[in-house]
TORKOL-4160 file (C-alpha; in steps of 0.2 Angstrom, whole numbers, padded with zeros to 4 digits, m for minus):
450
<pt num="1" X="0110" Y="m0007" Z="m0634"/>
<pt num="2" X="0105" Y="0011" Z="m0633"/>
<pt num="3" X="0118" Y="0024" Z="m0633"/>
<pt num="4" X="0114" Y="0042" Z="m0638"/>
<pt num="5" X="0128" Y="0048" Z="m0649"/>
<pt num="6" X="0132" Y="0061" Z="m0661"/>
<pt num="7" X="0147" Y="0062" Z="m0673"/>
<pt num="8" X="0155" Y="0079" Z="m0677"/>
<pt num="9" X="0163" Y="0081" Z="m0694"/>
<pt num="10" X="0168" Y="0094" Z="m0707"/>
<pt num="11" X="0175" Y="0095" Z="m0725"/>
<pt num="12" X="0193" Y="0097" Z="m0718"/>
<pt num="13" X="0203" Y="0102" Z="m0703"/>
<pt num="14" X="0201" Y="0120" Z="m0697"/>
<pt num="15" X="0182" Y="0121" Z="m0700"/>
<pt num="16" X="0178" Y="0122" Z="m0681"/>
<pt num="17" X="0175" Y="0103" Z="m0676"/>
<pt num="18" X="0185" Y="0104" Z="m0660"/>
<pt num="19" X="0177" Y="0121" Z="m0654"/>
<pt num="20" X="0159" Y="0114" Z="m0659"/>
<pt num="21" X="0163" Y="0097" Z="m0650"/>
<pt num="22" X="0169" Y="0106" Z="m0634"/>
<pt num="23" X="0154" Y="0118" Z="m0635"/>
<pt num="24" X="0142" Y="0104" Z="m0635"/>
<pt num="25" X="0151" Y="0094" Z="m0622"/>
<pt num="26" X="0152" Y="0109" Z="m0610"/>
<pt num="27" X="0134" Y="0115" Z="m0613"/>
<pt num="28" X="0127" Y="0097" Z="m0610"/>
<pt num="29" X="0137" Y="0095" Z="m0595"/>
<pt num="30" X="0131" Y="0111" Z="m0588"/>
<pt num="31" X="0113" Y="0104" Z="m0590"/>
<pt num="32" X="0118" Y="0090" Z="m0579"/>
<pt num="33" X="0121" Y="0077" Z="m0594"/>
<pt num="34" X="0135" Y="0065" Z="m0592"/>
<pt num="35" X="0145" Y="0067" Z="m0608"/>
<pt num="36" X="0159" Y="0056" Z="m0615"/>
<pt num="37" X="0170" Y="0063" Z="m0627"/>
<pt num="38" X="0178" Y="0053" Z="m0641"/>
<pt num="39" X="0191" Y="0057" Z="m0655"/>
<pt num="40" X="0192" Y="0047" Z="m0671"/>
<pt num="41" X="0210" Y="0043" Z="m0675"/>
<pt num="42" X="0226" Y="0043" Z="m0664"/>
<pt num="43" X="0225" Y="0061" Z="m0658"/>
<pt num="44" X="0231" Y="0063" Z="m0640"/>
<pt num="45" X="0228" Y="0082" Z="m0638"/>
<pt num="46" X="0210" Y="0085" Z="m0642"/>
<pt num="47" X="0205" Y="0072" Z="m0629"/>
<pt num="48" X="0214" Y="0082" Z="m0616"/>
<pt num="49" X="0202" Y="0096" Z="m0619"/>
<pt num="50" X="0187" Y="0084" Z="m0618"/>
<pt num="51" X="0192" Y="0080" Z="m0600"/>
<pt num="52" X="0191" Y="0099" Z="m0596"/>
<pt num="53" X="0174" Y="0100" Z="m0604"/>
<pt num="54" X="0166" Y="0084" Z="m0597"/>
<pt num="55" X="0175" Y="0079" Z="m0582"/>
<pt num="56" X="0178" Y="0062" Z="m0590"/>
<pt num="57" X="0194" Y="0057" Z="m0598"/>
<pt num="58" X="0193" Y="0058" Z="m0617"/>
<pt num="59" X="0195" Y="0042" Z="m0628"/>
<pt num="60" X="0200" Y="0037" Z="m0645"/>
<pt num="61" X="0190" Y="0027" Z="m0658"/>
<pt num="62" X="0201" Y="0020" Z="m0672"/>
<pt num="63" X="0195" Y="0009" Z="m0685"/>
<pt num="64" X="0213" Y="0005" Z="m0692"/>
<pt num="65" X="0222" Y="0001" Z="m0675"/>
<pt num="66" X="0207" Y="m0009" Z="m0670"/>
<pt num="67" X="0203" Y="m0017" Z="m0687"/>
<pt num="68" X="0189" Y="m0028" Z="m0681"/>
<pt num="69" X="0172" Y="m0019" Z="m0680"/>
<pt num="70" X="0168" Y="m0028" Z="m0664"/>
<pt num="71" X="0184" Y="m0021" Z="m0656"/>
<pt num="72" X="0179" Y="m0003" Z="m0660"/>
<pt num="73" X="0161" Y="m0006" Z="m0654"/>
<pt num="74" X="0167" Y="m0014" Z="m0637"/>
<pt num="75" X="0179" Y="0001" Z="m0635"/>
<pt num="76" X="0165" Y="0013" Z="m0638"/>
<pt num="77" X="0154" Y="0003" Z="m0625"/>
<pt num="78" X="0167" Y="0003" Z="m0612"/>
<pt num="79" X="0170" Y="0022" Z="m0614"/>
<pt num="80" X="0151" Y="0025" Z="m0612"/>
<pt num="81" X="0150" Y="0017" Z="m0594"/>
<pt num="82" X="0141" Y="0029" Z="m0584"/>
<pt num="83" X="0138" Y="0042" Z="m0598"/>
<pt num="84" X="0122" Y="0048" Z="m0605"/>
<pt num="85" X="0128" Y="0054" Z="m0622"/>
<pt num="86" X="0143" Y="0052" Z="m0633"/>
<pt num="87" X="0150" Y="0067" Z="m0643"/>
<pt num="88" X="0162" Y="0060" Z="m0656"/>
<pt num="89" X="0174" Y="0072" Z="m0665"/>
<pt num="90" X="0180" Y="0067" Z="m0682"/>
<pt num="91" X="0197" Y="0067" Z="m0689"/>
<pt num="92" X="0202" Y="0079" Z="m0703"/>
<pt num="93" X="0188" Y="0078" Z="m0717"/>
<pt num="94" X="0173" Y="0067" Z="m0716"/>
<pt num="95" X="0180" Y="0054" Z="m0728"/>
<pt num="96" X="0199" Y="0056" Z="m0724"/>
<pt num="97" X="0207" Y="0040" Z="m0717"/>
<pt num="98" X="0221" Y="0028" Z="m0721"/>
<pt num="99" X="0218" Y="0026" Z="m0739"/>
<pt num="100" X="0214" Y="0040" Z="m0752"/>
<pt num="101" X="0204" Y="0028" Z="m0762"/>
<pt num="102" X="0193" Y="0021" Z="m0748"/>
<pt num="103" X="0184" Y="0027" Z="m0732"/>
<pt num="104" X="0195" Y="0015" Z="m0721"/>
<pt num="105" X="0198" Y="0023" Z="m0704"/>
<pt num="106" X="0189" Y="0039" Z="m0708"/>
<pt num="107" X="0176" Y="0048" Z="m0698"/>
<pt num="108" X="0163" Y="0041" Z="m0710"/>
<pt num="109" X="0170" Y="0023" Z="m0706"/>
<pt num="110" X="0168" Y="0025" Z="m0688"/>
<pt num="111" X="0150" Y="0033" Z="m0690"/>
<pt num="112" X="0145" Y="0018" Z="m0700"/>
<pt num="113" X="0151" Y="0006" Z="m0687"/>
<pt num="114" X="0142" Y="0015" Z="m0674"/>
<pt num="115" X="0127" Y="0019" Z="m0685"/>
<pt num="116" X="0128" Y="0037" Z="m0678"/>
<pt num="117" X="0119" Y="0052" Z="m0684"/>
<pt num="118" X="0132" Y="0065" Z="m0690"/>
<pt num="119" X="0133" Y="0084" Z="m0689"/>
<pt num="120" X="0143" Y="0093" Z="m0703"/>
<pt num="121" X="0152" Y="0108" Z="m0697"/>
<pt num="122" X="0154" Y="0121" Z="m0710"/>
<pt num="123" X="0164" Y="0138" Z="m0710"/>
<pt num="124" X="0152" Y="0150" Z="m0715"/>
<pt num="125" X="0164" Y="0165" Z="m0717"/>
<pt num="126" X="0164" Y="0172" Z="m0735"/>
<pt num="127" X="0150" Y="0160" Z="m0740"/>
<pt num="128" X="0133" Y="0160" Z="m0746"/>
<pt num="129" X="0122" Y="0149" Z="m0757"/>
<pt num="130" X="0137" Y="0139" Z="m0762"/>
<pt num="131" X="0138" Y="0131" Z="m0745"/>
<pt num="132" X="0123" Y="0121" Z="m0749"/>
<pt num="133" X="0132" Y="0113" Z="m0764"/>
<pt num="134" X="0146" Y="0107" Z="m0752"/>
<pt num="135" X="0133" Y="0099" Z="m0741"/>
<pt num="136" X="0125" Y="0091" Z="m0756"/>
<pt num="137" X="0141" Y="0084" Z="m0761"/>
<pt num="138" X="0144" Y="0076" Z="m0744"/>
<pt num="139" X="0127" Y="0068" Z="m0744"/>
<pt num="140" X="0130" Y="0060" Z="m0761"/>
<pt num="141" X="0148" Y="0055" Z="m0759"/>
<pt num="142" X="0145" Y="0038" Z="m0750"/>
<pt num="143" X="0131" Y="0027" Z="m0746"/>
<pt num="144" X="0123" Y="0025" Z="m0734"/>
<pt num="145" X="0122" Y="0043" Z="m0729"/>
<pt num="146" X="0123" Y="0047" Z="m0711"/>
<pt num="147" X="0122" Y="0066" Z="m0711"/>
<pt num="148" X="0108" Y="0072" Z="m0701"/>
<pt num="149" X="0111" Y="0091" Z="m0699"/>
<pt num="150" X="0123" Y="0106" Z="m0701"/>
<pt num="151" X="0131" Y="0118" Z="m0689"/>
<pt num="152" X="0139" Y="0133" Z="m0696"/>
<pt num="153" X="0154" Y="0142" Z="m0688"/>
<pt num="154" X="0162" Y="0159" Z="m0690"/>
<pt num="155" X="0145" Y="0168" Z="m0693"/>
<pt num="156" X="0145" Y="0186" Z="m0690"/>
<pt num="157" X="0126" Y="0190" Z="m0690"/>
<pt num="158" X="0109" Y="0181" Z="m0688"/>
<pt num="159" X="0105" Y="0188" Z="m0705"/>
<pt num="160" X="0120" Y="0179" Z="m0713"/>
<pt num="161" X="0116" Y="0163" Z="m0704"/>
<pt num="162" X="0098" Y="0164" Z="m0710"/>
<pt num="163" X="0104" Y="0166" Z="m0728"/>
<pt num="164" X="0115" Y="0150" Z="m0726"/>
<pt num="165" X="0101" Y="0140" Z="m0717"/>
<pt num="166" X="0088" Y="0143" Z="m0730"/>
<pt num="167" X="0099" Y="0138" Z="m0744"/>
<pt num="168" X="0105" Y="0122" Z="m0736"/>
<pt num="169" X="0088" Y="0117" Z="m0729"/>
<pt num="170" X="0080" Y="0119" Z="m0746"/>
<pt num="171" X="0093" Y="0111" Z="m0757"/>
<pt num="172" X="0098" Y="0097" Z="m0745"/>
<pt num="173" X="0083" Y="0093" Z="m0734"/>
<pt num="174" X="0095" Y="0094" Z="m0719"/>
<pt num="175" X="0091" Y="0104" Z="m0704"/>
<pt num="176" X="0103" Y="0117" Z="m0697"/>
<pt num="177" X="0105" Y="0116" Z="m0679"/>
<pt num="178" X="0112" Y="0134" Z="m0676"/>
<pt num="179" X="0129" Y="0142" Z="m0677"/>
<pt num="180" X="0144" Y="0148" Z="m0667"/>
<pt num="181" X="0147" Y="0167" Z="m0670"/>
<pt num="182" X="0163" Y="0173" Z="m0676"/>
<pt num="183" X="0174" Y="0177" Z="m0662"/>
<pt num="184" X="0192" Y="0183" Z="m0665"/>
<pt num="185" X="0198" Y="0176" Z="m0649"/>
<pt num="186" X="0189" Y="0159" Z="m0650"/>
<pt num="187" X="0203" Y="0148" Z="m0655"/>
<pt num="188" X="0213" Y="0135" Z="m0646"/>
<pt num="189" X="0231" Y="0142" Z="m0643"/>
<pt num="190" X="0244" Y="0134" Z="m0655"/>
<pt num="191" X="0263" Y="0133" Z="m0655"/>
<pt num="192" X="0276" Y="0126" Z="m0667"/>
<pt num="193" X="0271" Y="0108" Z="m0664"/>
<pt num="194" X="0252" Y="0111" Z="m0666"/>
<pt num="195" X="0238" Y="0113" Z="m0653"/>
<pt num="196" X="0243" Y="0117" Z="m0636"/>
<pt num="197" X="0238" Y="0103" Z="m0624"/>
<pt num="198" X="0224" Y="0107" Z="m0612"/>
<pt num="199" X="0235" Y="0106" Z="m0597"/>
<pt num="200" X="0247" Y="0119" Z="m0603"/>
<pt num="201" X="0235" Y="0131" Z="m0610"/>
<pt num="202" X="0231" Y="0144" Z="m0597"/>
<pt num="203" X="0215" Y="0149" Z="m0606"/>
<pt num="204" X="0207" Y="0132" Z="m0606"/>
<pt num="205" X="0195" Y="0134" Z="m0592"/>
<pt num="206" X="0190" Y="0151" Z="m0598"/>
<pt num="207" X="0187" Y="0145" Z="m0615"/>
<pt num="208" X="0177" Y="0130" Z="m0609"/>
<pt num="209" X="0166" Y="0142" Z="m0598"/>
<pt num="210" X="0163" Y="0154" Z="m0613"/>
<pt num="211" X="0158" Y="0139" Z="m0624"/>
<pt num="212" X="0146" Y="0132" Z="m0611"/>
<pt num="213" X="0138" Y="0150" Z="m0608"/>
<pt num="214" X="0135" Y="0164" Z="m0621"/>
<pt num="215" X="0143" Y="0156" Z="m0636"/>
<pt num="216" X="0131" Y="0141" Z="m0637"/>
<pt num="217" X="0116" Y="0152" Z="m0636"/>
<pt num="218" X="0114" Y="0151" Z="m0655"/>
<pt num="219" X="0114" Y="0132" Z="m0655"/>
<pt num="220" X="0099" Y="0121" Z="m0654"/>
<pt num="221" X="0104" Y="0110" Z="m0640"/>
<pt num="222" X="0087" Y="0102" Z="m0637"/>
<pt num="223" X="0086" Y="0097" Z="m0655"/>
<pt num="224" X="0104" Y="0090" Z="m0655"/>
<pt num="225" X="0101" Y="0080" Z="m0640"/>
<pt num="226" X="0085" Y="0073" Z="m0648"/>
<pt num="227" X="0095" Y="0069" Z="m0663"/>
<pt num="228" X="0107" Y="0059" Z="m0652"/>
<pt num="229" X="0092" Y="0049" Z="m0645"/>
<pt num="230" X="0087" Y="0044" Z="m0663"/>
<pt num="231" X="0103" Y="0034" Z="m0665"/>
<pt num="232" X="0097" Y="0016" Z="m0667"/>
<pt num="233" X="0102" Y="0002" Z="m0656"/>
<pt num="234" X="0118" Y="m0007" Z="m0660"/>
<pt num="235" X="0122" Y="m0025" Z="m0658"/>
<pt num="236" X="0138" Y="m0027" Z="m0647"/>
<pt num="237" X="0147" Y="m0043" Z="m0650"/>
<pt num="238" X="0151" Y="m0051" Z="m0633"/>
<pt num="239" X="0168" Y="m0046" Z="m0627"/>
<pt num="240" X="0178" Y="m0060" Z="m0618"/>
<pt num="241" X="0180" Y="m0056" Z="m0600"/>
<pt num="242" X="0197" Y="m0049" Z="m0595"/>
<pt num="243" X="0208" Y="m0063" Z="m0591"/>
<pt num="244" X="0219" Y="m0057" Z="m0576"/>
<pt num="245" X="0235" Y="m0067" Z="m0575"/>
<pt num="246" X="0240" Y="m0075" Z="m0558"/>
<pt num="247" X="0255" Y="m0063" Z="m0557"/>
<pt num="248" X="0252" Y="m0044" Z="m0553"/>
<pt num="249" X="0268" Y="m0035" Z="m0558"/>
<pt num="250" X="0270" Y="m0016" Z="m0554"/>
<pt num="251" X="0272" Y="m0005" Z="m0569"/>
<pt num="252" X="0279" Y="0013" Z="m0566"/>
<pt num="253" X="0271" Y="0025" Z="m0578"/>
<pt num="254" X="0279" Y="0042" Z="m0581"/>
<pt num="255" X="0264" Y="0055" Z="m0580"/>
<pt num="256" X="0265" Y="0074" Z="m0581"/>
<pt num="257" X="0265" Y="0088" Z="m0593"/>
<pt num="258" X="0281" Y="0081" Z="m0602"/>
<pt num="259" X="0274" Y="0063" Z="m0603"/>
<pt num="260" X="0256" Y="0061" Z="m0605"/>
<pt num="261" X="0252" Y="0053" Z="m0622"/>
<pt num="262" X="0244" Y="0036" Z="m0617"/>
<pt num="263" X="0229" Y="0028" Z="m0624"/>
<pt num="264" X="0217" Y="0024" Z="m0610"/>
<pt num="265" X="0215" Y="0007" Z="m0619"/>
<pt num="266" X="0233" Y="0003" Z="m0617"/>
<pt num="267" X="0233" Y="0007" Z="m0598"/>
<pt num="268" X="0216" Y="m0002" Z="m0596"/>
<pt num="269" X="0223" Y="m0018" Z="m0604"/>
<pt num="270" X="0238" Y="m0018" Z="m0593"/>
<pt num="271" X="0227" Y="m0017" Z="m0578"/>
<pt num="272" X="0215" Y="m0030" Z="m0585"/>
<pt num="273" X="0229" Y="m0042" Z="m0587"/>
<pt num="274" X="0233" Y="m0040" Z="m0568"/>
<pt num="275" X="0247" Y="m0026" Z="m0568"/>
<pt num="276" X="0247" Y="m0013" Z="m0555"/>
<pt num="277" X="0250" Y="0004" Z="m0562"/>
<pt num="278" X="0259" Y="0017" Z="m0551"/>
<pt num="279" X="0262" Y="0035" Z="m0558"/>
<pt num="280" X="0277" Y="0046" Z="m0555"/>
<pt num="281" X="0282" Y="0063" Z="m0562"/>
<pt num="282" X="0300" Y="0066" Z="m0569"/>
<pt num="283" X="0296" Y="0084" Z="m0570"/>
<pt num="284" X="0292" Y="0085" Z="m0551"/>
<pt num="285" X="0309" Y="0076" Z="m0548"/>
<pt num="286" X="0301" Y="0059" Z="m0543"/>
<pt num="287" X="0311" Y="0043" Z="m0544"/>
<pt num="288" X="0305" Y="0027" Z="m0551"/>
<pt num="289" X="0296" Y="0019" Z="m0537"/>
<pt num="290" X="0306" Y="0006" Z="m0528"/>
<pt num="291" X="0293" Y="m0008" Z="m0531"/>
<pt num="292" X="0292" Y="m0006" Z="m0550"/>
<pt num="293" X="0294" Y="m0022" Z="m0560"/>
<pt num="294" X="0294" Y="m0012" Z="m0577"/>
<pt num="295" X="0294" Y="0006" Z="m0583"/>
<pt num="296" X="0283" Y="0013" Z="m0596"/>
<pt num="297" X="0287" Y="0031" Z="m0602"/>
<pt num="298" X="0275" Y="0037" Z="m0615"/>
<pt num="299" X="0275" Y="0052" Z="m0627"/>
<pt num="300" X="0272" Y="0070" Z="m0624"/>
<pt num="301" X="0283" Y="0086" Z="m0625"/>
<pt num="302" X="0299" Y="0083" Z="m0617"/>
<pt num="303" X="0307" Y="0097" Z="m0628"/>
<pt num="304" X="0296" Y="0110" Z="m0620"/>
<pt num="305" X="0303" Y="0105" Z="m0603"/>
<pt num="306" X="0320" Y="0100" Z="m0609"/>
<pt num="307" X="0329" Y="0113" Z="m0598"/>
<pt num="308" X="0320" Y="0108" Z="m0582"/>
<pt num="309" X="0322" Y="0089" Z="m0586"/>
<pt num="310" X="0341" Y="0091" Z="m0589"/>
<pt num="311" X="0344" Y="0101" Z="m0574"/>
<pt num="312" X="0342" Y="0087" Z="m0561"/>
<pt num="313" X="0358" Y="0077" Z="m0565"/>
<pt num="314" X="0355" Y="0066" Z="m0549"/>
<pt num="315" X="0338" Y="0061" Z="m0555"/>
<pt num="316" X="0344" Y="0057" Z="m0573"/>
<pt num="317" X="0358" Y="0046" Z="m0565"/>
<pt num="318" X="0345" Y="0037" Z="m0555"/>
<pt num="319" X="0334" Y="0033" Z="m0570"/>
<pt num="320" X="0350" Y="0027" Z="m0579"/>
<pt num="321" X="0355" Y="0016" Z="m0565"/>
<pt num="322" X="0338" Y="0008" Z="m0563"/>
<pt num="323" X="0337" Y="0004" Z="m0581"/>
<pt num="324" X="0355" Y="m0002" Z="m0583"/>
<pt num="325" X="0352" Y="m0013" Z="m0568"/>
<pt num="326" X="0339" Y="m0023" Z="m0579"/>
<pt num="327" X="0322" Y="m0014" Z="m0576"/>
<pt num="328" X="0311" Y="m0019" Z="m0591"/>
<pt num="329" X="0308" Y="m0002" Z="m0600"/>
<pt num="330" X="0296" Y="0003" Z="m0614"/>
<pt num="331" X="0298" Y="0021" Z="m0621"/>
<pt num="332" X="0288" Y="0029" Z="m0634"/>
<pt num="333" X="0292" Y="0045" Z="m0644"/>
<pt num="334" X="0294" Y="0058" Z="m0630"/>
<pt num="335" X="0300" Y="0044" Z="m0618"/>
<pt num="336" X="0313" Y="0038" Z="m0631"/>
<pt num="337" X="0319" Y="0056" Z="m0633"/>
<pt num="338" X="0321" Y="0057" Z="m0614"/>
<pt num="339" X="0331" Y="0041" Z="m0613"/>
<pt num="340" X="0343" Y="0047" Z="m0627"/>
<pt num="341" X="0360" Y="0056" Z="m0624"/>
<pt num="342" X="0354" Y="0073" Z="m0627"/>
<pt num="343" X="0340" Y="0083" Z="m0634"/>
<pt num="344" X="0345" Y="0098" Z="m0646"/>
<pt num="345" X="0331" Y="0111" Z="m0647"/>
<pt num="346" X="0327" Y="0122" Z="m0661"/>
<pt num="347" X="0339" Y="0136" Z="m0655"/>
<pt num="348" X="0353" Y="0123" Z="m0655"/>
<pt num="349" X="0354" Y="0122" Z="m0636"/>
<pt num="350" X="0360" Y="0105" Z="m0630"/>
<pt num="351" X="0351" Y="0097" Z="m0616"/>
<pt num="352" X="0358" Y="0081" Z="m0608"/>
<pt num="353" X="0345" Y="0068" Z="m0605"/>
<pt num="354" X="0346" Y="0051" Z="m0597"/>
<pt num="355" X="0360" Y="0045" Z="m0608"/>
<pt num="356" X="0354" Y="0027" Z="m0609"/>
<pt num="357" X="0351" Y="0026" Z="m0628"/>
<pt num="358" X="0366" Y="0031" Z="m0639"/>
<pt num="359" X="0356" Y="0043" Z="m0649"/>
<pt num="360" X="0355" Y="0062" Z="m0651"/>
<pt num="361" X="0338" Y="0069" Z="m0654"/>
<pt num="362" X="0337" Y="0086" Z="m0664"/>
<pt num="363" X="0321" Y="0096" Z="m0665"/>
<pt num="364" X="0316" Y="0102" Z="m0682"/>
<pt num="365" X="0304" Y="0115" Z="m0688"/>
<pt num="366" X="0295" Y="0103" Z="m0700"/>
<pt num="367" X="0285" Y="0088" Z="m0696"/>
<pt num="368" X="0297" Y="0073" Z="m0698"/>
<pt num="369" X="0284" Y="0059" Z="m0698"/>
<pt num="370" X="0266" Y="0057" Z="m0696"/>
<pt num="371" X="0254" Y="0042" Z="m0699"/>
<pt num="372" X="0249" Y="0025" Z="m0695"/>
<pt num="373" X="0262" Y="0012" Z="m0694"/>
<pt num="374" X="0263" Y="m0007" Z="m0694"/>
<pt num="375" X="0277" Y="m0011" Z="m0682"/>
<pt num="376" X="0286" Y="m0027" Z="m0683"/>
<pt num="377" X="0299" Y="m0032" Z="m0670"/>
<pt num="378" X="0316" Y="m0036" Z="m0677"/>
<pt num="379" X="0324" Y="m0045" Z="m0661"/>
<pt num="380" X="0318" Y="m0052" Z="m0645"/>
<pt num="381" X="0316" Y="m0039" Z="m0631"/>
<pt num="382" X="0299" Y="m0038" Z="m0623"/>
<pt num="383" X="0291" Y="m0046" Z="m0638"/>
<pt num="384" X="0298" Y="m0060" Z="m0649"/>
<pt num="385" X="0305" Y="m0057" Z="m0666"/>
<pt num="386" X="0292" Y="m0054" Z="m0679"/>
<pt num="387" X="0279" Y="m0049" Z="m0666"/>
<pt num="388" X="0267" Y="m0036" Z="m0675"/>
<pt num="389" X="0258" Y="m0021" Z="m0668"/>
<pt num="390" X="0248" Y="m0007" Z="m0675"/>
<pt num="391" X="0252" Y="0011" Z="m0670"/>
<pt num="392" X="0257" Y="0028" Z="m0676"/>
<pt num="393" X="0270" Y="0041" Z="m0677"/>
<pt num="394" X="0270" Y="0060" Z="m0675"/>
<pt num="395" X="0285" Y="0069" Z="m0671"/>
<pt num="396" X="0295" Y="0085" Z="m0676"/>
<pt num="397" X="0312" Y="0078" Z="m0670"/>
<pt num="398" X="0324" Y="0066" Z="m0678"/>
<pt num="399" X="0337" Y="0055" Z="m0671"/>
<pt num="400" X="0356" Y="0053" Z="m0675"/>
<pt num="401" X="0364" Y="0037" Z="m0670"/>
<pt num="402" X="0378" Y="0025" Z="m0674"/>
<pt num="403" X="0382" Y="0008" Z="m0668"/>
<pt num="404" X="0365" Y="0002" Z="m0661"/>
<pt num="405" X="0353" Y="m0010" Z="m0668"/>
<pt num="406" X="0336" Y="m0005" Z="m0673"/>
<pt num="407" X="0321" Y="m0011" Z="m0664"/>
<pt num="408" X="0308" Y="m0013" Z="m0677"/>
<pt num="409" X="0303" Y="m0011" Z="m0695"/>
<pt num="410" X="0290" Y="0002" Z="m0698"/>
<pt num="411" X="0278" Y="0001" Z="m0713"/>
<pt num="412" X="0267" Y="0015" Z="m0718"/>
<pt num="413" X="0260" Y="0024" Z="m0734"/>
<pt num="414" X="0277" Y="0031" Z="m0738"/>
<pt num="415" X="0286" Y="0014" Z="m0737"/>
<pt num="416" X="0295" Y="0005" Z="m0724"/>
<pt num="417" X="0311" Y="0008" Z="m0714"/>
<pt num="418" X="0320" Y="0002" Z="m0698"/>
<pt num="419" X="0319" Y="0012" Z="m0683"/>
<pt num="420" X="0320" Y="0013" Z="m0664"/>
<pt num="421" X="0332" Y="0005" Z="m0651"/>
<pt num="422" X="0332" Y="m0012" Z="m0643"/>
<pt num="423" X="0343" Y="m0020" Z="m0629"/>
<pt num="424" X="0340" Y="m0034" Z="m0618"/>
<pt num="425" X="0328" Y="m0025" Z="m0607"/>
<pt num="426" X="0324" Y="m0009" Z="m0617"/>
<pt num="427" X="0312" Y="m0006" Z="m0631"/>
<pt num="428" X="0312" Y="0012" Z="m0637"/>
<pt num="429" X="0307" Y="0022" Z="m0652"/>
<pt num="430" X="0296" Y="0035" Z="m0660"/>
<pt num="431" X="0282" Y="0023" Z="m0663"/>
<pt num="432" X="0267" Y="0023" Z="m0652"/>
<pt num="433" X="0261" Y="0005" Z="m0649"/>
<pt num="434" X="0242" Y="0002" Z="m0648"/>
<pt num="435" X="0242" Y="m0013" Z="m0636"/>
<pt num="436" X="0225" Y="m0020" Z="m0640"/>
<pt num="437" X="0231" Y="m0023" Z="m0658"/>
<pt num="438" X="0241" Y="m0038" Z="m0651"/>
<pt num="439" X="0234" Y="m0043" Z="m0634"/>
<pt num="440" X="0243" Y="m0060" Z="m0633"/>
<pt num="441" X="0260" Y="m0051" Z="m0635"/>
<pt num="442" X="0255" Y="m0039" Z="m0620"/>
<pt num="443" X="0249" Y="m0054" Z="m0610"/>
<pt num="444" X="0266" Y="m0063" Z="m0613"/>
<pt num="445" X="0275" Y="m0048" Z="m0608"/>
<pt num="446" X="0265" Y="m0046" Z="m0592"/>
<pt num="447" X="0269" Y="m0064" Z="m0588"/>
<pt num="448" X="0287" Y="m0062" Z="m0590"/>
<pt num="449" X="0288" Y="m0048" Z="m0577"/>
<pt num="450" X="0282" Y="m0059" Z="m0563"/>
């Protein structure tokens, strides 16, 4: 099957991958090209910017959470429905993934699965001929080599770019496809917890507009598009047809600026299995829909809206009453924090939350957990004991609790530990479950809601 595609990578984080990816997405869209943005790895925030740049929801491609190559390929194909080109932004450095001794789950791994041409993004500031040595090292580090070109960021003059271009093209044989000029204001706004989500960044639209106009004039857009067309056909193993169940339970999904970390693949799988999704906003003071058969509260940034969330005591009591009455509930990370007794922000202010889970959540200045997790259920809630999912953790808060049973065992590179909260109808914790990693378990859960 023919799918024009380009992978954007770099030696490390902070080189300009996201800015270049957004620039290409916005510029191609302005030309009338239907662009689909993908992010390698479990990141939720970068894809939120892709939607602003392309008009299409950003998606993830993850070779660890989807360990079978055919699953990654099918996820890619599904995302490409109605699109003309894929811009795939890598994660961290080109070869950084699950294992420091292999390329597993790295950007290189995904590029290899997709047989996609790769553009290497390099920070040209304070560099000259030595930048060619960096490119040469990346060409020779792994085989086969998918690098097809270079884009240079933070270039202050055309003369500087020409100096870098000549050295790179002579020593490596790769073409340079232009540069993004140094611009002191061309950065995505950050806060304590990392990049600000697109919906909360007042400068998002302005940045996208600038990227699609004057700041991409130094990029060879025609050459990059032609490079994407050179991506070879890929054989996509047939994907089993979605097997919708006879039952059609309604699942209420919290969705607003406080709760918006959902893999599209998770929501799509629920729908393919027959579930009807209805969305509501805790921030807007909306109650759980009366017809809901289950509740799904994903991750996000409830700490940024803690004062607003805690101010509506009647609404919190409504959530408490519905769940205590037996509503099956799945809460991940931000959702778990929201269902706790209270959230203590970095200033020490205590914000009452729903109060369902006997845990206190305290924000910390340092990252408390990050990385892939193998998630094994310890007791029967929505899923039988010993049910295994793949997923990940990323949070700056930590929980303090006593007298409650953990929900699951988490295994990662740093070891294993017990975490989360489980009751007869509630499964909650910091881990984000990737539903397609265990489709039979999700199928059984949907059936149980009928």
